[in-house]
TIKE-508074 format. One line per field, with one value per residue (C-alpha): x negated, y negated, z negated; residue in one letter. Coordinates in pm, 1 decimal. Each point is the difference from the previous one (the first is absolute). Layout:
BEGIN
X = X  ...;
Y = Y  ...;
Z = Z  ...;
residu = a  ...;
***
This chain:
BEGIN
X = -13602.5  -211.7  -178.1  102.3  5.3  -163.2  -6.0  -402.4  -37.9  107.2  324.0  214.4  214.9  296.8  -228.5  -213.4  -230.7  -138.6  -317.4  54.2  102.8  374.2  200.1  324.8  217.9  134.8  284.0  125.3  244.6  -293.0  3.3  -283.4  123.8  -173.4  235.4  -56.0  132.5  207.4  18.0  221.9  279.4  78.6  275.1  -59.6  309.8  256.4  -22.4  327.7  -110.6  -257.5  210.6  227.5  -249.1  -159.9  339.7  81.6  -324.1  -40.2  347.7  -223.4  224.5  -286.7  -167.6  -58.2  -201.6  -163.5  -73.0  -134.8  -204.8  -177.3  -58.0  -130.1  -228.5  -149.2  -144.9  -254.3  -106.1  -392.9  -27.6  -186.9  -412.3  -145.2  263.3  -104.8  192.7  75.1  276.5  153.3  33.2  276.6  -2.6  153.9  27.3  -213.7  137.8  -202.6  -340.8  100.9  66.8  -316.8  -166.0  174.2  -58.1  -347.5  -53.1  129.1  432.9  179.6  266.5  359.0  122.8  343.3  58.9  364.6  0.1  289.6  13.3  -279.4  295.4  -173.4  -359.0  47.6  90.4  -309.3  -228.0  170.7  -63.8  -399.8  -212.0  -232.7  122.7  107.5  251.9  24.0  369.8  41.9  261.9  149.1  255.6  -79.4  221.3  -61.4  -402.8  121.0  208.6  -351.1  -214.3  164.9  128.1  -302.0  -375.9  -171.5  151.2  -115.2  226.7  -136.4  163.9  -94.1  130.0  -0.9  -33.6  -313.1  -349.1  62.3  -230.2  -181.2  -295.6  24.1  78.7  55.8  342.6  141.0  322.2  204.6  346.1  245.2  464.7  205.4  -295.9  -167.3  -292.9  -399.4  -57.2  -384.3  -15.4  119.2  -255.0  -260.9  51.9  21.7  -242.7  -136.6  259.4  243.6  334.9  264.6  380.4  214.1  377.6  268.1  449.5  139.9  247.0  279.8  -159.4  291.5  166.6  338.8  -53.7  -119.9  304.7  213.6  -214.2  -157.4  -316.9  -335.8  -18.6  -267.4  -191.2  84.2  -339.1  -230.3  -88.5  -137.9  -244.0  -86.6  -117.1  -185.5  -119.5  -165.7  -138.9  -209.6  -112.9  6.9  -148.5  251.7  353.9  251.4  340.7  242.8  361.5  158.6  350.2  266.9  375.2  -3.2  303.0  14.7  243.9  113.1  -282.6  -273.2  133.4  -72.6  -306.5  -64.8  76.3  -146.3  -346.7  -47.6  6.7  385.2  -129.1  -177.9  335.2  275.0  48.1  118.3  311.7  109.7  -138.8  292.8  264.0  -109.2  51.7  248.5  198.5  -236.5  132.2  351.9  209.0  -158.5  -306.4  -285.0  -328.6  -40.1  -240.3  -318.3  -254.4  -367.0  -183.1  -423.7  -205.8  -412.8  -234.9  -381.0  -280.0  -302.5  -391.1  -206.5  -274.1  -318.1;
Y = -12255.3  225.0  283.5  361.3  181.0  322.2  262.5  -54.0  -179.1  -21.5  -52.1  121.5  368.2  -53.3  -333.6  -111.7  -291.1  -204.5  -110.1  -300.5  131.1  0.9  292.8  87.8  283.5  334.2  -11.7  386.6  74.1  -76.6  -315.0  -289.9  -269.3  -358.4  -260.4  -273.5  -314.6  -200.8  383.8  161.3  -309.2  162.1  222.1  338.6  219.9  160.9  354.2  47.5  -228.5  289.3  330.0  -127.3  -42.1  350.8  166.1  -133.0  42.4  343.1  81.6  -107.9  -246.0  -283.1  342.2  -189.5  -275.4  229.7  168.5  -324.6  -139.0  336.1  57.1  -340.5  45.9  297.4  -262.5  -108.9  340.1  48.8  -342.9  -156.4  32.7  250.8  228.1  333.1  314.0  7.6  259.6  -320.9  78.1  -113.4  -352.0  -28.5  -126.2  -302.8  -128.6  -245.8  149.7  248.0  -136.5  -198.5  273.7  210.7  -290.7  -3.0  362.3  -59.9  137.4  -185.3  -251.0  -134.0  -225.3  -88.0  -355.0  -10.0  388.8  61.6  327.2  108.0  195.8  -143.8  -20.0  376.8  184.2  -240.5  128.4  358.0  -44.0  -49.0  242.4  -263.8  -247.4  -86.4  -251.2  -304.6  -95.8  -406.1  -172.8  -214.5  217.9  275.6  270.1  -22.5  88.7  249.9  178.5  -144.9  216.3  257.3  -34.9  199.6  209.3  -276.3  -305.1  -243.7  -299.9  -319.1  -321.6  -333.8  -307.1  -40.5  -370.1  30.7  159.8  375.1  144.1  240.6  -23.3  -199.6  253.0  302.1  70.8  259.9  -121.6  -246.5  38.4  -262.7  109.2  -253.3  -142.7  -347.6  -27.5  -216.6  53.1  -163.4  277.0  230.8  -122.8  20.8  345.9  191.5  150.2  -13.3  228.1  1.3  -137.9  -180.9  140.1  -226.1  58.0  -310.6  10.6  -55.2  -234.7  330.3  131.3  177.1  -336.4  224.5  48.6  -378.8  -78.1  205.5  -9.6  -331.5  90.4  -248.5  -62.4  -59.3  -371.0  -142.3  -58.1  201.6  257.3  -292.3  -119.1  366.0  40.2  -402.5  135.7  338.9  -155.3  -194.8  262.5  330.6  -28.5  169.8  120.1  190.0  -12.3  335.7  54.5  320.2  -17.1  268.8  84.9  117.5  218.9  -52.3  102.3  -266.9  76.8  -36.6  -293.2  -112.5  150.3  -222.6  -344.1  77.4  95.8  -330.0  -326.9  -59.2  252.2  -295.4  -181.0  284.0  327.1  362.2  -48.3  -372.8  196.8  272.9  -213.8  -268.6  347.9  92.7  -327.5  29.7  304.5  53.6  257.1  423.8  -129.3  91.6  -107.7  -245.9  13.2  -222.8  -135.1  37.7  -241.6  -29.7  -243.5  174.8  -252.9  250.6  -242.0  199.3  -147.9  76.5  260.8  -112.8;
Z = -2137.2  -151.5  288.1  73.4  -395.2  3.6  -297.9  -63.7  -281.0  -409.5  49.8  -202.4  75.9  219.5  192.4  265.2  -32.4  281.5  62.7  -200.9  -341.0  33.9  -105.7  165.8  -169.2  178.4  -45.3  -162.0  258.1  229.0  152.7  -17.4  -97.2  87.6  -88.3  -259.0  -67.9  235.8  207.6  -232.2  4.6  343.7  20.1  127.2  51.5  -272.7  -55.7  147.6  330.7  -24.0  -69.3  297.6  265.8  -123.9  53.7  298.8  113.8  -75.2  235.8  337.2  70.7  110.6  123.6  329.4  -77.6  -224.3  277.7  272.0  -271.7  0.0  365.1  2.9  -312.6  172.2  263.2  -197.1  -117.4  127.9  157.4  -286.9  0.4  -224.1  1.3  -182.3  14.7  -360.9  -195.5  -173.2  -436.3  -231.4  -79.9  -391.3  -179.0  29.1  330.9  13.4  -47.4  186.3  307.2  -33.1  -5.5  281.0  243.1  -38.2  29.0  345.0  -60.0  125.4  -312.4  159.9  -292.2  -15.3  -134.4  -158.6  -19.1  -279.3  65.3  240.2  238.4  330.4  -91.1  -183.9  400.3  138.8  -253.2  38.8  387.5  -33.0  -192.6  -22.6  -120.2  -328.4  -160.8  -218.6  -117.8  -115.1  -151.2  -354.7  -68.4  -272.3  66.2  385.9  -108.5  -201.2  275.8  247.5  -217.2  39.5  370.6  183.7  -125.8  154.0  -105.8  -252.5  -147.2  -124.0  -130.9  160.4  62.9  426.4  -24.2  -160.5  140.9  34.0  -216.9  308.9  208.4  370.2  289.8  -188.4  57.3  396.8  -75.7  -219.5  -8.0  -110.3  8.1  -107.7  -219.8  -115.6  210.9  33.8  348.0  -115.0  -227.5  244.3  280.8  -253.3  -101.0  388.4  91.1  369.9  151.4  -246.3  15.1  -211.7  48.9  -161.3  31.3  -43.7  57.9  310.4  72.1  -61.6  -276.9  -240.2  202.9  -100.7  -370.8  -60.5  155.1  -273.0  -291.2  4.6  4.3  31.3  362.8  244.1  30.9  359.5  134.8  -214.4  318.2  180.1  -270.4  -58.8  296.1  31.4  -319.4  176.8  279.4  -237.7  -145.4  282.6  367.9  119.9  -184.8  121.7  -33.6  -34.6  -95.0  -164.4  -31.0  -85.4  -151.2  -411.6  -38.1  -406.1  -262.5  -262.3  -225.7  237.0  106.4  -369.2  -4.4  361.3  -222.2  -280.5  121.8  160.3  -124.8  -94.8  -287.1  -153.7  -25.1  -83.8  -126.9  144.1  -170.0  184.9  332.8  -53.6  -59.9  267.2  207.4  -102.7  144.3  289.3  154.8  94.9  -130.3  56.8  123.4  -245.7  243.3  293.2  229.3  -86.8  314.6  -82.0  159.0  -12.9  117.7  41.0  -0.2  127.9  -50.9  140.7  -142.7  304.8  -45.9  -43.1;
residu = m  p  g  p  p  s  s  g  g  s  g  a  p  g  a  l  r  c  a  e  g  h  s  f  d  v  e  r  s  g  y  l  n  l  r  t  g  r  a  r  r  v  v  g  d  t  a  e  m  v  r  a  r  a  d  f  l  g  r  g  h  f  a  p  l  t  t  r  l  t  q  l  a  r  l  t  h  g  t  s  p  a  r  p  a  r  a  a  r  a  a  r  p  a  g  l  a  a  g  a  a  g  a  a  a  g  l  e  l  a  l  e  i  g  a  g  t  a  h  h  l  a  a  i  v  d  d  c  p  e  r  l  g  l  a  a  d  v  s  k  f  a  l  r  r  a  a  r  a  h  p  r  i  g  a  v  a  f  d  v  a  d  r  w  p  l  p  d  a  s  v  d  v  l  l  d  v  f  a  p  r  n  l  p  q  m  r  r  l  l  r  p  g  g  a  l  l  l  v  t  p  g  d  d  h  l  v  e  l  r  d  a  l  g  l  v  g  i  h  p  g  k  r  d  r  l  a  a  e  l  a  g  h  f  d  q  p  t  s  e  t  l  t  f  t  l  h  l  a  a  d  e  l  v  e  l  a  l  m  g  p  s  g  h  h  t  d  a  a  e  l  r  r  r  l  a  t  a  l  s  p  g  r  t  g  m  d  v  t  a  s  f  v  i  d  h  a  p  v  a  s  a;
***
């Protein structure tokens, strides 16, 4: 992949140009599109899935997770070398260029992979006035929302499987919540003193809803494979589990089911039909277990 784009050069309006002369579009809705060729065949979340996620998270149902991620991100503040105290400026609209420039200027940078609406990232950025945020995703519907999630967040589309378009040691907090991962690239981007926050579903995550609606399950052995992968790239990763119960009405249950991978295989109407069959007469909702495994993988300070 070409080097990080910048706003310099003779690129057309609404475009950025990298040092190798490649031009990349800044979409009208405010995100930078670096997807080309094979990467464009990767299917991102649909408009319906993104809308369901925005509505569900906007009600605060996953607030305990957002709070814990913000607390862990706070541990990295001021740990990277040569961090002058400066006020962060707005990162939009050219998110990638602004993020790289902000990191070079001594501001902290939080990057979320598979950011969706950037709900968690916005909280992490808002917690630290000296921090910029960069939301990466492949869904144009998600990126449109992410670009508006916070004044200091920019948004970019690129393929996680390729080399990521940011310099080595340029990121302080790297967040991944239920998203594809590329551990070699994650380790390359993290600064000394920075940390990876990687969230995966616990064994009991949404178990009641999965059983009732026939949703996509959790692959057995996934946890062991991830632990081995992390140990191969980070020296002292730690893990914790966050579990709580959600009391959800029928419409919220549909949103929760639709915002995950099952949203690629069904729609709201079908989920409502299944839910009506699963709920006993007179019931209008269900208690659901939310269970998150949070891996915290810090990089030792230089």
